[in-house]
All heavy atoms as a GROMACS GRO file, in nm:
protein
  579
    1MET      N    1   4.067   8.697  -1.272
    1MET     CA    2   4.008   8.658  -1.144
    1MET      C    3   3.881   8.574  -1.170
    1MET      O    4   3.795   8.620  -1.245
    1MET     CB    5   3.979   8.780  -1.059
    1MET     CG    6   3.909   8.752  -0.933
    1MET     SD    7   3.990   8.850  -0.805
    1MET     CE    8   3.918   8.777  -0.663
    2PRO      N    9   3.866   8.455  -1.114
    2PRO     CA   10   3.746   8.375  -1.145
    2PRO      C   11   3.620   8.438  -1.084
    2PRO      O   12   3.620   8.500  -0.977
    2PRO     CB   13   3.772   8.240  -1.071
    2PRO     CG   14   3.887   8.264  -0.978
    2PRO     CD   15   3.958   8.389  -1.026
    3LEU      N   16   3.511   8.422  -1.156
    3LEU     CA   17   3.385   8.475  -1.116
    3LEU      C   18   3.305   8.366  -1.043
    3LEU      O   19   3.319   8.249  -1.072
    3LEU     CB   20   3.306   8.524  -1.236
    3LEU     CG   21   3.368   8.640  -1.314
    3LEU    CD1   22   3.284   8.671  -1.439
    3LEU    CD2   23   3.379   8.764  -1.224
    4PHE      N   24   3.218   8.409  -0.951
    4PHE     CA   25   3.129   8.320  -0.879
    4PHE      C   26   3.034   8.260  -0.986
    4PHE      O   27   2.974   8.327  -1.066
    4PHE     CB   28   3.050   8.396  -0.776
    4PHE     CG   29   2.946   8.319  -0.702
    4PHE    CD1   30   2.982   8.227  -0.605
    4PHE    CD2   31   2.813   8.331  -0.730
    4PHE    CE1   32   2.891   8.150  -0.541
    4PHE    CE2   33   2.718   8.257  -0.666
    4PHE     CZ   34   2.757   8.168  -0.570
    5ASP      N   35   3.014   8.131  -0.982
    5ASP     CA   36   2.929   8.059  -1.077
    5ASP      C   37   2.791   8.034  -1.011
    5ASP      O   38   2.775   7.935  -0.941
    5ASP     CB   39   2.998   7.929  -1.117
    5ASP     CG   40   2.923   7.857  -1.228
    5ASP    OD1   41   2.801   7.880  -1.248
    5ASP    OD2   42   2.983   7.778  -1.297
    6ALA      N   43   2.698   8.127  -1.037
    6ALA     CA   44   2.570   8.120  -0.973
    6ALA      C   45   2.490   7.991  -1.011
    6ALA      O   46   2.429   7.929  -0.930
    6ALA     CB   47   2.481   8.240  -1.006
    7THR      N   48   2.501   7.950  -1.134
    7THR     CA   49   2.431   7.830  -1.180
    7THR      C   50   2.482   7.706  -1.109
    7THR      O   51   2.407   7.622  -1.063
    7THR     CB   52   2.435   7.814  -1.333
    7THR    OG1   53   2.388   7.933  -1.393
    7THR    CG2   54   2.355   7.701  -1.382
    8LEU      N   55   2.612   7.693  -1.109
    8LEU     CA   56   2.675   7.574  -1.038
    8LEU      C   57   2.642   7.580  -0.894
    8LEU      O   58   2.606   7.480  -0.832
    8LEU     CB   59   2.828   7.577  -1.062
    8LEU     CG   60   2.904   7.464  -0.993
    8LEU    CD1   61   2.849   7.328  -1.040
    8LEU    CD2   62   3.051   7.477  -1.020
    9ALA      N   63   2.642   7.698  -0.827
    9ALA     CA   64   2.614   7.713  -0.690
    9ALA      C   65   2.467   7.672  -0.661
    9ALA      O   66   2.441   7.605  -0.562
    9ALA     CB   67   2.636   7.857  -0.643
   10GLU      N   68   2.379   7.704  -0.748
   10GLU     CA   69   2.241   7.665  -0.735
   10GLU      C   70   2.225   7.512  -0.742
   10GLU      O   71   2.153   7.452  -0.659
   10GLU     CB   72   2.152   7.731  -0.841
   10GLU     CG   73   2.130   7.878  -0.822
   10GLU     CD   74   2.061   7.948  -0.942
   10GLU    OE1   75   2.005   7.873  -1.028
   10GLU    OE2   76   2.063   8.069  -0.944
   11ARG      N   77   2.295   7.452  -0.835
   11ARG     CA   78   2.286   7.306  -0.847
   11ARG      C   79   2.349   7.235  -0.725
   11ARG      O   80   2.291   7.138  -0.673
   11ARG     CB   81   2.357   7.259  -0.973
   11ARG     CG   82   2.283   7.293  -1.099
   11ARG     CD   83   2.335   7.219  -1.223
   11ARG     NE   84   2.473   7.244  -1.250
   11ARG     CZ   85   2.519   7.339  -1.338
   11ARG    NH1   86   2.435   7.414  -1.403
   11ARG    NH2   87   2.645   7.352  -1.358
   12VAL      N   88   2.459   7.286  -0.672
   12VAL     CA   89   2.524   7.228  -0.560
   12VAL      C   90   2.434   7.247  -0.434
   12VAL      O   91   2.411   7.153  -0.354
   12VAL     CB   92   2.663   7.288  -0.535
   12VAL    CG1   93   2.716   7.245  -0.398
   12VAL    CG2   94   2.759   7.248  -0.645
   13GLY      N   95   2.382   7.366  -0.418
   13GLY     CA   96   2.292   7.393  -0.302
   13GLY      C   97   2.168   7.302  -0.303
   13GLY      O   98   2.129   7.249  -0.203
   14SER      N   99   2.113   7.284  -0.422
   14SER     CA  100   1.995   7.197  -0.434
   14SER      C  101   2.029   7.052  -0.402
   14SER      O  102   1.953   6.979  -0.332
   14SER     CB  103   1.940   7.207  -0.575
   14SER     OG  104   1.829   7.123  -0.592
   15ALA      N  105   2.143   7.009  -0.447
   15ALA     CA  106   2.191   6.868  -0.421
   15ALA      C  107   2.203   6.847  -0.266
   15ALA      O  108   2.168   6.739  -0.216
   15ALA     CB  109   2.319   6.839  -0.494
   16ILE      N  110   2.265   6.943  -0.200
   16ILE     CA  111   2.283   6.932  -0.056
   16ILE      C  112   2.150   6.933   0.016
   16ILE      O  113   2.124   6.850   0.106
   16ILE     CB  114   2.374   7.042  -0.009
   16ILE    CG1  115   2.518   7.022  -0.056
   16ILE    CG2  116   2.373   7.052   0.149
   16ILE    CD1  117   2.614   7.136  -0.028
   17GLU      N  118   2.063   7.029  -0.020
   17GLU     CA  119   1.935   7.044   0.050
   17GLU      C  120   1.839   6.921   0.033
   17GLU      O  121   1.765   6.893   0.121
   17GLU     CB  122   1.860   7.170   0.000
   17GLU     CG  123   1.930   7.299   0.045
   17GLU     CD  124   1.870   7.418  -0.027
   17GLU    OE1  125   1.762   7.407  -0.092
   17GLU    OE2  126   1.931   7.526  -0.014
   18THR      N  127   1.851   6.854  -0.080
   18THR     CA  128   1.760   6.743  -0.108
   18THR      C  129   1.814   6.609  -0.064
   18THR      O  130   1.745   6.506  -0.072
   18THR     CB  131   1.725   6.734  -0.254
   18THR    OG1  132   1.840   6.725  -0.336
   18THR    CG2  133   1.644   6.865  -0.298
   19ASN      N  134   1.941   6.605  -0.017
   19ASN     CA  135   1.998   6.479   0.030
   19ASN      C  136   1.958   6.450   0.174
   19ASN      O  137   1.978   6.534   0.260
   19ASN     CB  138   2.151   6.485   0.016
   19ASN     CG  139   2.211   6.351   0.054
   19ASN    OD1  140   2.226   6.316   0.169
   19ASN    ND2  141   2.248   6.274  -0.047
   20PRO      N  142   1.900   6.338   0.201
   20PRO     CA  143   1.848   6.304   0.334
   20PRO      C  144   1.959   6.303   0.441
   20PRO      O  145   1.928   6.330   0.558
   20PRO     CB  146   1.780   6.170   0.319
   20PRO     CG  147   1.835   6.110   0.200
   20PRO     CD  148   1.872   6.224   0.105
   21TYR      N  149   2.081   6.274   0.404
   21TYR     CA  150   2.191   6.268   0.499
   21TYR      C  151   2.242   6.404   0.532
   21TYR      O  152   2.311   6.423   0.636
   21TYR     CB  153   2.305   6.182   0.447
   21TYR     CG  154   2.272   6.039   0.422
   21TYR    CD1  155   2.251   5.993   0.294
   21TYR    CD2  156   2.249   5.955   0.529
   21TYR    CE1  157   2.216   5.860   0.277
   21TYR    CE2  158   2.211   5.822   0.512
   21TYR     CZ  159   2.196   5.775   0.382
   21TYR     OH  160   2.163   5.647   0.363
   22LEU      N  161   2.212   6.508   0.448
   22LEU     CA  162   2.274   6.637   0.462
   22LEU      C  163   2.168   6.750   0.490
   22LEU      O  164   2.209   6.859   0.536
   22LEU     CB  165   2.353   6.678   0.338
   22LEU     CG  166   2.459   6.575   0.295
   22LEU    CD1  167   2.520   6.614   0.166
   22LEU    CD2  168   2.562   6.565   0.405
   23SER      N  169   2.043   6.722   0.461
   23SER     CA  170   1.944   6.828   0.479
   23SER      C  171   1.939   6.871   0.628
   23SER      O  172   1.953   6.789   0.720
   23SER     CB  173   1.805   6.779   0.435
   23SER     OG  174   1.765   6.672   0.508
   24GLY      N  175   1.926   6.997   0.651
   24GLY     CA  176   1.922   7.045   0.792
   24GLY      C  177   2.062   7.081   0.844
   24GLY      O  178   2.074   7.146   0.946
   25ARG      N  179   2.163   7.042   0.775
   25ARG     CA  180   2.300   7.072   0.812
   25ARG      C  181   2.333   7.214   0.762
   25ARG      O  182   2.291   7.252   0.655
   25ARG     CB  183   2.401   6.976   0.754
   25ARG     CG  184   2.390   6.841   0.810
   25ARG     CD  185   2.473   6.825   0.930
   25ARG     NE  186   2.430   6.711   1.012
   25ARG     CZ  187   2.447   6.698   1.138
   25ARG    NH1  188   2.503   6.793   1.206
   25ARG    NH2  189   2.409   6.593   1.199
   26LYS      N  190   2.410   7.290   0.838
   26LYS     CA  191   2.446   7.424   0.797
   26LYS      C  192   2.582   7.416   0.728
   26LYS      O  193   2.680   7.451   0.786
   26LYS     CB  194   2.450   7.519   0.910
   26LYS     CG  195   2.309   7.543   0.968
   26LYS     CD  196   2.310   7.645   1.078
   26LYS     CE  197   2.169   7.659   1.134
   26LYS     NZ  198   2.154   7.771   1.220
   27LEU      N  199   2.578   7.369   0.604
   27LEU     CA  200   2.697   7.358   0.524
   27LEU      C  201   2.716   7.482   0.439
   27LEU      O  202   2.616   7.536   0.387
   27LEU     CB  203   2.696   7.232   0.436
   27LEU     CG  204   2.669   7.101   0.506
   27LEU    CD1  205   2.675   6.987   0.408
   27LEU    CD2  206   2.771   7.079   0.617
   28ARG      N  207   2.834   7.525   0.422
   28ARG     CA  208   2.866   7.638   0.336
   28ARG      C  209   2.954   7.586   0.223
   28ARG      O  210   3.027   7.488   0.238
   28ARG     CB  211   2.940   7.748   0.409
   28ARG     CG  212   2.863   7.803   0.526
   28ARG     CD  213   2.942   7.901   0.611
   28ARG     NE  214   3.076   7.857   0.652
   28ARG     CZ  215   3.100   7.774   0.757
   28ARG    NH1  216   3.001   7.721   0.825
   28ARG    NH2  217   3.223   7.738   0.780
   29PHE      N  218   2.943   7.653   0.106
   29PHE     CA  219   3.028   7.612  -0.004
   29PHE      C  220   3.053   7.731  -0.093
   29PHE      O  221   2.973   7.829  -0.094
   29PHE     CB  222   2.964   7.499  -0.086
   29PHE     CG  223   2.834   7.533  -0.143
   29PHE    CD1  224   2.834   7.586  -0.273
   29PHE    CD2  225   2.716   7.514  -0.078
   29PHE    CE1  226   2.713   7.617  -0.328
   29PHE    CE2  227   2.594   7.547  -0.133
   29PHE     CZ  228   2.593   7.602  -0.263
   30GLU      N  229   3.158   7.725  -0.166
   30GLU     CA  230   3.186   7.823  -0.274
   30GLU      C  231   3.198   7.740  -0.402
   30GLU      O  232   3.256   7.629  -0.402
   30GLU     CB  233   3.312   7.894  -0.244
   30GLU     CG  234   3.308   7.986  -0.126
   30GLU     CD  235   3.444   8.055  -0.104
   30GLU    OE1  236   3.529   8.054  -0.192
   30GLU    OE2  237   3.460   8.113   0.005
   31ALA      N  238   3.146   7.796  -0.512
   31ALA     CA  239   3.159   7.730  -0.644
   31ALA      C  240   3.211   7.826  -0.744
   31ALA      O  241   3.152   7.933  -0.764
   31ALA     CB  242   3.021   7.681  -0.686
   32GLN      N  243   3.331   7.799  -0.798
   32GLN     CA  244   3.391   7.882  -0.898
   32GLN      C  245   3.457   7.794  -1.010
   32GLN      O  246   3.537   7.713  -0.976
   32GLN     CB  247   3.501   7.971  -0.837
   32GLN     CG  248   3.445   8.076  -0.742
   32GLN     CD  249   3.561   8.164  -0.691
   32GLN    OE1  250   3.675   8.132  -0.693
   32GLN    NE2  251   3.524   8.278  -0.631
   33GLU      N  252   3.415   7.820  -1.127
   33GLU     CA  253   3.475   7.752  -1.243
   33GLU      C  254   3.494   7.602  -1.229
   33GLU      O  255   3.601   7.548  -1.249
   33GLU     CB  256   3.606   7.819  -1.278
   33GLU     CG  257   3.591   7.959  -1.314
   33GLU     CD  258   3.728   8.026  -1.353
   33GLU    OE1  259   3.827   7.969  -1.324
   33GLU    OE2  260   3.720   8.136  -1.413
   34GLY      N  261   3.390   7.536  -1.173
   34GLY     CA  262   3.392   7.390  -1.162
   34GLY      C  263   3.456   7.344  -1.029
   34GLY      O  264   3.455   7.222  -1.000
   35ARG      N  265   3.508   7.432  -0.950
   35ARG     CA  266   3.568   7.393  -0.822
   35ARG      C  267   3.472   7.429  -0.704
   35ARG      O  268   3.426   7.540  -0.692
   35ARG     CB  269   3.697   7.472  -0.803
   35ARG     CG  270   3.768   7.434  -0.674
   35ARG     CD  271   3.897   7.514  -0.665
   35ARG     NE  272   3.955   7.484  -0.533
   35ARG     CZ  273   4.057   7.550  -0.484
   35ARG    NH1  274   4.119   7.641  -0.557
   35ARG    NH2  275   4.104   7.519  -0.364
   36VAL      N  276   3.444   7.334  -0.623
   36VAL     CA  277   3.355   7.350  -0.510
   36VAL      C  278   3.431   7.327  -0.380
   36VAL      O  279   3.497   7.224  -0.367
   36VAL     CB  280   3.233   7.254  -0.518
   36VAL    CG1  281   3.143   7.270  -0.394
   36VAL    CG2  282   3.155   7.275  -0.645
   37THR      N  283   3.425   7.422  -0.293
   37THR     CA  284   3.491   7.406  -0.158
   37THR      C  285   3.377   7.401  -0.052
   37THR      O  286   3.290   7.486  -0.045
   37THR     CB  287   3.578   7.531  -0.130
   37THR    OG1  288   3.673   7.544  -0.233
   37THR    CG2  289   3.646   7.510   0.005
   38LEU      N  290   3.378   7.290   0.020
   38LEU     CA  291   3.278   7.265   0.126
   38LEU      C  292   3.335   7.306   0.263
   38LEU      O  293   3.449   7.274   0.295
   38LEU     CB  294   3.244   7.116   0.137
   38LEU     CG  295   3.154   7.061   0.027
   38LEU    CD1  296   3.157   6.908   0.042
   38LEU    CD2  297   3.015   7.115   0.043
   39ASN      N  298   3.250   7.369   0.342
   39ASN     CA  299   3.286   7.408   0.482
   39ASN      C  300   3.167   7.379   0.572
   39ASN      O  301   3.053   7.386   0.526
   39ASN     CB  302   3.324   7.554   0.490
   39ASN     CG  303   3.454   7.586   0.422
   39ASN    OD1  304   3.563   7.541   0.466
   39ASN    ND2  305   3.445   7.650   0.307
   40GLY      N  306   3.192   7.354   0.697
   40GLY     CA  307   3.085   7.338   0.796
   40GLY      C  308   3.118   7.221   0.884
   40GLY      O  309   3.229   7.167   0.884
   41VAL      N  310   3.016   7.176   0.961
   41VAL     CA  311   3.037   7.068   1.055
   41VAL      C  312   2.932   6.958   1.031
   41VAL      O  313   2.812   6.997   1.016
   41VAL     CB  314   3.026   7.119   1.201
   41VAL    CG1  315   3.040   7.007   1.301
   41VAL    CG2  316   3.128   7.230   1.229
   42VAL      N  317   2.974   6.834   1.030
   42VAL     CA  318   2.883   6.720   1.014
   42VAL      C  319   2.906   6.629   1.136
   42VAL      O  320   3.001   6.644   1.209
   42VAL     CB  321   2.902   6.650   0.884
   42VAL    CG1  322   2.858   6.728   0.766
   42VAL    CG2  323   3.046   6.602   0.869
   43ALA      N  324   2.808   6.538   1.157
   43ALA     CA  325   2.813   6.452   1.272
   43ALA      C  326   2.892   6.328   1.257
   43ALA      O  327   2.920   6.254   1.358
   43ALA     CB  328   2.673   6.417   1.314
   44SER      N  329   2.935   6.292   1.131
   44SER     CA  330   3.008   6.168   1.116
   44SER      C  331   3.093   6.171   0.988
   44SER      O  332   3.070   6.256   0.894
   44SER     CB  333   2.913   6.049   1.100
   44SER     OG  334   2.839   6.058   0.985
   45TYR      N  335   3.192   6.083   0.983
   45TYR     CA  336   3.271   6.075   0.856
   45TYR      C  337   3.186   6.028   0.741
   45TYR      O  338   3.211   6.060   0.625
   45TYR     CB  339   3.390   5.981   0.879
   45TYR     CG  340   3.498   6.047   0.961
   45TYR    CD1  341   3.513   6.019   1.097
   45TYR    CD2  342   3.581   6.146   0.906
   45TYR    CE1  343   3.608   6.081   1.174
   45TYR    CE2  344   3.678   6.210   0.984
   45TYR     CZ  345   3.692   6.177   1.116
   45TYR     OH  346   3.788   6.242   1.193
   46PHE      N  347   3.078   5.950   0.769
   46PHE     CA  348   2.986   5.909   0.664
   46PHE      C  349   2.921   6.032   0.599
   46PHE      O  350   2.914   6.038   0.479
   46PHE     CB  351   2.881   5.815   0.723
   46PHE     CG  352   2.778   5.772   0.625
   46PHE    CD1  353   2.807   5.675   0.530
   46PHE    CD2  354   2.651   5.827   0.624
   46PHE    CE1  355   2.711   5.635   0.434
   46PHE    CE2  356   2.556   5.786   0.533
   46PHE     CZ  357   2.589   5.694   0.435
   47GLN      N  358   2.873   6.125   0.682
   47GLN     CA  359   2.810   6.245   0.628
   47GLN      C  360   2.911   6.327   0.547
   47GLN      O  361   2.878   6.378   0.443
   47GLN     CB  362   2.749   6.331   0.741
   47GLN     CG  363   2.623   6.273   0.792
   47GLN     CD  364   2.564   6.358   0.900
   47GLN    OE1  365   2.633   6.436   0.967
   47GLN    NE2  366   2.433   6.348   0.917
   48LYS      N  367   3.036   6.333   0.592
   48LYS     CA  368   3.140   6.405   0.522
   48LYS      C  369   3.159   6.343   0.382
   48LYS      O  370   3.165   6.412   0.278
   48LYS     CB  371   3.268   6.404   0.597
   48LYS     CG  372   3.382   6.475   0.533
   48LYS     CD  373   3.507   6.481   0.615
   48LYS     CE  374   3.617   6.554   0.542
   48LYS     NZ  375   3.732   6.591   0.626
   49GLN      N  376   3.168   6.210   0.379
   49GLN     CA  377   3.184   6.138   0.252
   49GLN      C  378   3.058   6.156   0.162
   49GLN      O  379   3.069   6.173   0.043
   49GLN     CB  380   3.216   5.994   0.277
   49GLN     CG  381   3.242   5.916   0.147
   49GLN     CD  382   3.370   5.963   0.080
   49GLN    OE1  383   3.462   6.007   0.145
   49GLN    NE2  384   3.369   5.959  -0.053
   50MET      N  385   2.944   6.146   0.221
   50MET     CA  386   2.817   6.161   0.143
   50MET      C  387   2.806   6.299   0.078
   50MET      O  388   2.764   6.315  -0.036
   50MET     CB  389   2.692   6.140   0.233
   50MET     CG  390   2.667   5.993   0.268
   50MET     SD  391   2.657   5.887   0.121
   50MET     CE  392   2.518   5.959   0.035
   51ALA      N  393   2.848   6.402   0.151
   51ALA     CA  394   2.850   6.540   0.091
   51ALA      C  395   2.938   6.541  -0.029
   51ALA      O  396   2.898   6.598  -0.134
   51ALA     CB  397   2.899   6.638   0.194
   52GLN      N  398   3.051   6.480  -0.023
   52GLN     CA  399   3.141   6.480  -0.142
   52GLN      C  400   3.083   6.397  -0.255
   52GLN      O  401   3.089   6.441  -0.368
   52GLN     CB  402   3.277   6.420  -0.095
   52GLN     CG  403   3.380   6.423  -0.204
   52GLN     CD  404   3.518   6.393  -0.150
   52GLN    OE1  405   3.555   6.441  -0.044
   52GLN    NE2  406   3.596   6.316  -0.227
   53GLU      N  407   3.022   6.286  -0.224
   53GLU     CA  408   2.965   6.202  -0.326
   53GLU      C  409   2.846   6.271  -0.397
   53GLU      O  410   2.829   6.257  -0.518
   53GLU     CB  411   2.920   6.064  -0.271
   53GLU     CG  412   3.033   5.976  -0.228
   53GLU     CD  413   3.127   5.938  -0.340
   53GLU    OE1  414   3.074   5.905  -0.454
   53GLU    OE2  415   3.248   5.947  -0.322
   54VAL      N  416   2.764   6.339  -0.320
   54VAL     CA  417   2.651   6.413  -0.375
   54VAL      C  418   2.697   6.516  -0.467
   54VAL      O  419   2.642   6.535  -0.578
   54VAL     CB  420   2.562   6.470  -0.262
   54VAL    CG1  421   2.463   6.573  -0.311
   54VAL    CG2  422   2.488   6.360  -0.189
   55ILE      N  423   2.794   6.589  -0.427
   55ILE     CA  424   2.846   6.702  -0.509
   55ILE      C  425   2.920   6.654  -0.633
   55ILE      O  426   2.914   6.715  -0.736
   55ILE     CB  427   2.932   6.798  -0.422
   55ILE    CG1  428   2.840   6.869  -0.327
   55ILE    CG2  429   3.003   6.899  -0.508
   55ILE    CD1  430   2.910   6.946  -0.219
   56LYS      N  431   2.988   6.541  -0.620
   56LYS     CA  432   3.060   6.485  -0.732
   56LYS      C  433   2.966   6.460  -0.852
   56LYS      O  434   3.005   6.466  -0.967
   56LYS     CB  435   3.130   6.354  -0.692
   56LYS     CG  436   3.219   6.298  -0.797
   56LYS     CD  437   3.304   6.182  -0.756
   56LYS     CE  438   3.259   6.094  -0.649
   56LYS     NZ  439   3.347   5.972  -0.633
   57ARG      N  440   2.843   6.431  -0.824
   57ARG     CA  441   2.743   6.394  -0.930
   57ARG      C  442   2.680   6.520  -0.993
   57ARG      O  443   2.604   6.504  -1.087
   57ARG     CB  444   2.634   6.306  -0.871
   57ARG     CG  445   2.689   6.171  -0.831
   57ARG     CD  446   2.572   6.080  -0.784
   57ARG     NE  447   2.628   5.962  -0.722
   57ARG     CZ  448   2.610   5.932  -0.595
   57ARG    NH1  449   2.543   6.014  -0.518
   57ARG    NH2  450   2.664   5.824  -0.544
   58VAL      N  451   2.700   6.639  -0.940
   58VAL     CA  452   2.646   6.760  -0.991
   58VAL      C  453   2.713   6.799  -1.123
   58VAL      O  454   2.840   6.806  -1.129
   58VAL     CB  455   2.653   6.876  -0.888
   58VAL    CG1  456   2.606   7.009  -0.948
   58VAL    CG2  457   2.576   6.839  -0.761
   59GLU      N  458   2.635   6.828  -1.222
   59GLU     CA  459   2.682   6.869  -1.352
   59GLU      C  460   2.772   6.999  -1.338
   59GLU      O  461   2.727   7.093  -1.275
   59GLU     CB  462   2.568   6.897  -1.448
   59GLU     CG  463   2.611   6.941  -1.583
   59GLU     CD  464   2.496   6.978  -1.674
   59GLU    OE1  465   2.382   6.944  -1.642
   59GLU    OE2  466   2.522   7.044  -1.779
   60GLY      N  467   2.889   6.995  -1.392
   60GLY     CA  468   2.979   7.107  -1.392
   60GLY      C  469   3.086   7.106  -1.286
   60GLY      O  470   3.178   7.188  -1.288
   61VAL      N  471   3.074   7.010  -1.191
   61VAL     CA  472   3.175   7.001  -1.084
   61VAL      C  473   3.297   6.926  -1.136
   61VAL      O  474   3.282   6.812  -1.184
   61VAL     CB  475   3.118   6.933  -0.959
   61VAL    CG1  476   3.229   6.908  -0.855
   61VAL    CG2  477   3.009   7.015  -0.898
   62LYS      N  478   3.412   6.991  -1.129
   62LYS     CA  479   3.536   6.932  -1.174
   62LYS      C  480   3.630   6.898  -1.062
   62LYS      O  481   3.713   6.810  -1.072
   62LYS     CB  482   3.605   7.024  -1.270
   62LYS     CG  483   3.520   7.058  -1.396
   62LYS     CD  484   3.588   7.162  -1.481
   62LYS     CE  485   3.493   7.197  -1.593
   62LYS     NZ  486   3.535   7.320  -1.662
   63GLN      N  487   3.623   6.971  -0.951
   63GLN     CA  488   3.710   6.949  -0.838
   63GLN      C  489   3.637   6.983  -0.705
   63GLN      O  490   3.554   7.071  -0.704
   63GLN     CB  491   3.829   7.044  -0.849
   63GLN     CG  492   3.930   7.030  -0.740
   63GLN     CD  493   4.046   7.130  -0.758
   63GLN    OE1  494   4.052   7.206  -0.855
   63GLN    NE2  495   4.142   7.123  -0.666
   64ILE      N  496   3.661   6.906  -0.602
   64ILE     CA  497   3.598   6.925  -0.473
   64ILE      C  498   3.705   6.936  -0.363
   64ILE      O  499   3.794   6.854  -0.355
   64ILE     CB  500   3.504   6.807  -0.438
   64ILE    CG1  501   3.392   6.793  -0.542
   64ILE    CG2  502   3.444   6.829  -0.296
   64ILE    CD1  503   3.314   6.666  -0.529
   65GLU      N  504   3.694   7.044  -0.289
   65GLU     CA  505   3.778   7.060  -0.168
   65GLU      C  506   3.685   7.035  -0.048
   65GLU      O  507   3.604   7.118  -0.018
   65GLU     CB  508   3.833   7.205  -0.161
   65GLU     CG  509   3.926   7.241  -0.277
   65GLU     CD  510   4.063   7.173  -0.262
   65GLU    OE1  511   4.107   7.150  -0.150
   65GLU    OE2  512   4.122   7.144  -0.370
   66ASN      N  513   3.697   6.920   0.013
   66ASN     CA  514   3.612   6.882   0.122
   66ASN      C  515   3.675   6.921   0.256
   66ASN      O  516   3.759   6.849   0.312
   66ASN     CB  517   3.581   6.732   0.121
   66ASN     CG  518   3.473   6.693   0.217
   66ASN    OD1  519   3.434   6.770   0.309
   66ASN    ND2  520   3.418   6.579   0.201
   67GLU      N  521   3.639   7.041   0.308
   67GLU     CA  522   3.693   7.094   0.434
   67GLU      C  523   3.597   7.076   0.547
   67GLU      O  524   3.605   7.149   0.646
   67GLU     CB  525   3.738   7.236   0.412
   67GLU     CG  526   3.850   7.246   0.311
   67GLU     CD  527   3.896   7.389   0.281
   67GLU    OE1  528   3.848   7.479   0.351
   67GLU    OE2  529   3.977   7.407   0.195
   68LEU      N  530   3.497   6.985   0.535
   68LEU     CA  531   3.401   6.967   0.641
   68LEU      C  532   3.472   6.911   0.764
   68LEU      O  533   3.559   6.830   0.754
   68LEU     CB  534   3.291   6.870   0.597
   68LEU     CG  535   3.202   6.918   0.483
   68LEU    CD1  536   3.107   6.807   0.440
   68LEU    CD2  537   3.121   7.038   0.532
   69GLU      N  538   3.425   6.951   0.882
   69GLU     CA  539   3.477   6.903   1.010
   69GLU      C  540   3.373   6.804   1.066
   69GLU      O  541   3.259   6.822   1.052
   69GLU     CB  542   3.497   7.020   1.106
   69GLU     CG  543   3.602   7.114   1.066
   69GLU     CD  544   3.617   7.228   1.166
   69GLU    OE1  545   3.610   7.199   1.288
   69GLU    OE2  546   3.644   7.338   1.124
   70VAL      N  547   3.424   6.701   1.132
   70VAL     CA  548   3.339   6.602   1.199
   70VAL      C  549   3.342   6.625   1.347
   70VAL      O  550   3.444   6.637   1.409
   70VAL     CB  551   3.387   6.457   1.164
   70VAL    CG1  552   3.301   6.352   1.245
   70VAL    CG2  553   3.385   6.429   1.017
   71SER      N  554   3.220   6.645   1.403
   71SER     CA  555   3.206   6.664   1.548
   71SER      C  556   3.093   6.577   1.600
   71SER      O  557   2.984   6.591   1.554
   71SER     CB  558   3.177   6.815   1.577
   71SER     OG  559   3.152   6.833   1.712
   72TRP      N  560   3.126   6.495   1.700
   72TRP     CA  561   3.025   6.409   1.756
   72TRP      C  562   2.942   6.477   1.865
   72TRP      O  563   2.851   6.422   1.920
   72TRP     CB  564   3.087   6.280   1.813
   72TRP     CG  565   3.141   6.193   1.702
   72TRP    CD1  566   3.067   6.116   1.621
   72TRP    CD2  567   3.274   6.179   1.659
   72TRP    NE1  568   3.144   6.052   1.529
   72TRP    CE2  569   3.273   6.089   1.551
   72TRP    CE3  570   3.394   6.233   1.702
   72TRP    CZ2  571   3.391   6.051   1.489
   72TRP    CZ3  572   3.510   6.196   1.637
   72TRP    CH2  573   3.508   6.106   1.529
   73CYS      N  574   2.978   6.598   1.903
   73CYS     CA  575   2.911   6.672   2.007
   73CYS      C  576   2.783   6.738   1.959
   73CYS      O  577   2.764   6.778   1.853
   73CYS     CB  578   3.003   6.778   2.065
   73CYS     SG  579   3.150   6.710   2.132
   0.00000   0.00000   0.00000
């Protein structure tokens, strides 16, 4: 059974928090063995794509499951 990767989770969390397009968003994610799953709601498809691009650059990320929802409300 894969273990939660605290170091990878810290790097992903930091990347999301410091990105101007994503800061302040309540995004959730899980990081296990190089796989990151994103959940939450963003205001545009641009923000959804930016979240993926930001995480793609994080050391140790091998796969991204982008399950973010876009809501204009």
